[in-house]
N, C-alpha and C positions, 0 to 999 in steps of 0.2 A: 656425486654433492646431491644436498638435499633440497628439497625445494621450498622457497622462503615461504616463512611459516610453518612448517610442519615440525612436531616434536619428534625426538629422538626415540626410536623404542625403548630403550632400556628407563627413561624417563615414564613415559605410558604406561610401562612394565612396574613401575615402583609408584604412581599413582593408582592403578589399580588396588596392588598390595596394601597402599595404607586404608582405601575404601574397606574391602578386605577386614582388614586390622578392627577398623571403627565399627564394623558392623558386628564385629568377634566380642569386640568390647560392650556393646550396645545392647547384646542376647546377653550375655556375660551378668550385667547389671542387671537388666529385667527380673532374670532366673535368680538372680540373689534376692531382688526385691518380693519376689511373688513368694519365696520360700519365707522368707520376714515375717511378711503380712498372713502366711499360713499357719505358720508357728505363733504369730500374736493372734489370730484367729479360735487356735484351739487352745491358749492359756484364758480366752476369755471366754468361750464356751465352757472348760475346767470351770471356772469361778460362776459363770452362772449356773451352773449345774450343781454347786454347790450350796450355791444362794439359797438356791429353789428346794433343796434336800433339806437347809437348816429351817426356813421356813414352814415346812412339813412338819418336822419336830416338833417346833414351835406348837403351831395349831393341834397336831396329836396330844403333847404335855395337855394345852389349856384345856383340851375336851374332855380328856381322862381326870 
């Protein structure tokens, strides 16, 4: 017989597995978020590079 207030072992194992699942989901979500931010940053840097290049070409045209 189990003492009053003690949870059965299967319930404890289930609760631990839920915590692990939540942590796995959080890690996956954070990884996805970081990857999307990195991809956005790459596109932004590429766009800035193109803008700077076009400004350089415009200045070069004006000076010639």
